[in-house]
C-alpha positions, 0 to 999 in steps of 0.5 A, spaced: 487 649 620 483 645 625 476 647 626 475 651 633 468 649 636 466 654 640 459 653 643 455 659 646 452 658 653 446 662 651 443 656 649 444 652 655 440 651 661 441 657 665 438 653 672 444 649 671 449 653 667 455 651 671 454 643 670 452 645 662 459 649 662 463 642 665 458 638 661 460 641 654 467 641 656 468 634 657 464 633 650 470 636 647 468 643 646 475 647 644 472 654 647 467 656 651 463 662 648 460 667 652 455 672 649 455 679 654 449 683 652 447 690 655 440 691 652 442 697 649 447 695 643 442 689 642 435 688 644 437 683 650 440 683 656 444 676 659 450 678 664 456 682 667 463 680 669 461 678 676 456 672 673 462 671 668 467 670 673 462 665 676 462 661 669 470 661 670 471 656 675 467 650 671 472 649 666 479 651 664 478 651 656 479 658 653 473 663 655 471 666 649 467 673 651 463 676 645 461 684 648 455 686 645 456 692 648 455 700 647 462 701 650 467 695 651 472 700 653 469 701 660 469 694 661 475 691 658 478 690 665 472 687 669 471 682 664 479 681 663 479 680 671 473 676 671 477 670 667 476 672 659 482 669 655 479 672 648 475 679 648 471 681 642 468 687 641 464 690 635 466 695 630 460 698 631 461 700 638 461 707 641 468 706 644 474 708 641 477 702 637 484 703 638 484 705 645 480 698 646 484 694 642 490 697 646 486 696 653 485 688 651 492 687 650 494 691 656 490 686 660 494 680 656 488 678 653 487 676 645 483 681 642 478 680 636 473 685 633 466 683 630 462 685 625 454 686 624 450 683 618 450 690 615 457 692 616 462 691 610 468 687 611 472 693 609 471 696 617 475 691 620 481 692 614 485 697 618 485 693 624 487 686 622 494 686 624 492 688 631 487 682 631 488 675 632 480 673 630 474 677 626 468 674 628 462 675 622 455 675 624 451 671 620 444 673 624 443 679 627 446 680 634 441 679 640 437 673 640 439 665 639 435 660 634 435 665 628 435 663 621 443 663 618 444 669 613 447 665 607 449 672 604 454 674 609 459 668 605 462 674 600 463 678 606 467 672 610 470 671 603 473 678 602 476 678 609 479 672 608 482 674 601 485 680 605 488 676 611 492 672 606 494 677 601 497 681 608 500 674 610 496 675 617 495 670 622 488 671 623 482 666 625 475 668 622 470 666 626 462 665 624 457 665 629 449 665 628 445 659 625 450 655 625 449 647 625 452 641 620 449 644 614 451 651 615 458 649 617 460 646 611 458 653 607 462 657 612 468 653 612 468 653 604 468 661 605 474 661 610 471 661 617 476 656 622 472 658 628 464 656 629 460 659 634 454 654 635 448 654 640 442 650 639 446 645 635 450 643 640 446 644 647 440 642 644 443 636 641 441 629 644 449 627 643 453 633 644 460 630 643 458 627 637 454 634 635 461 638 636 465 632 632 460 633 626 461 640 626 468 640 627 469 635 621 463 638 617 
């Protein structure tokens, strides 16, 4: 399976975010990763659906929206209407998980579940057959630039084994501390979609950085 590189705009220059999205698209990003935080579920605040709608006009790539919010069910329609292609929400959220999955699918969007570092792999097993992707956080969600948590690899391996055992077509995505070195580690564990922030936006040559991650 081709490795999907999804640069996170959390690490871009927000004084020219539209240009940054266009630049990273032209540099070969497969997806554009949008981190949405509410200041409650995680200790940071980013942006809501109206701002996301503005982002949408700068690229036709797959918009991979990660909702790090307490009540994703309430906001699914807003982000779907704003241009999300895939919507990821957390298994630890306060919304009913099955209802949230139903709502995302009803909006015609791809649905994914994410796990914080302290949540066991088994938490997503009941929902695997309804998902296109599972996102394993390799840092505590909330802020970019954190140190990669290598002890999350057994979790990735366990989820990959369950996906294979059941013959499902589910992507494993990893987010947190991804660079050319940690990319090798997570891909060996079973990940095929990598979210990278500073490793791409902070690179002198983002196109080369994306290709390096893809070929790690």
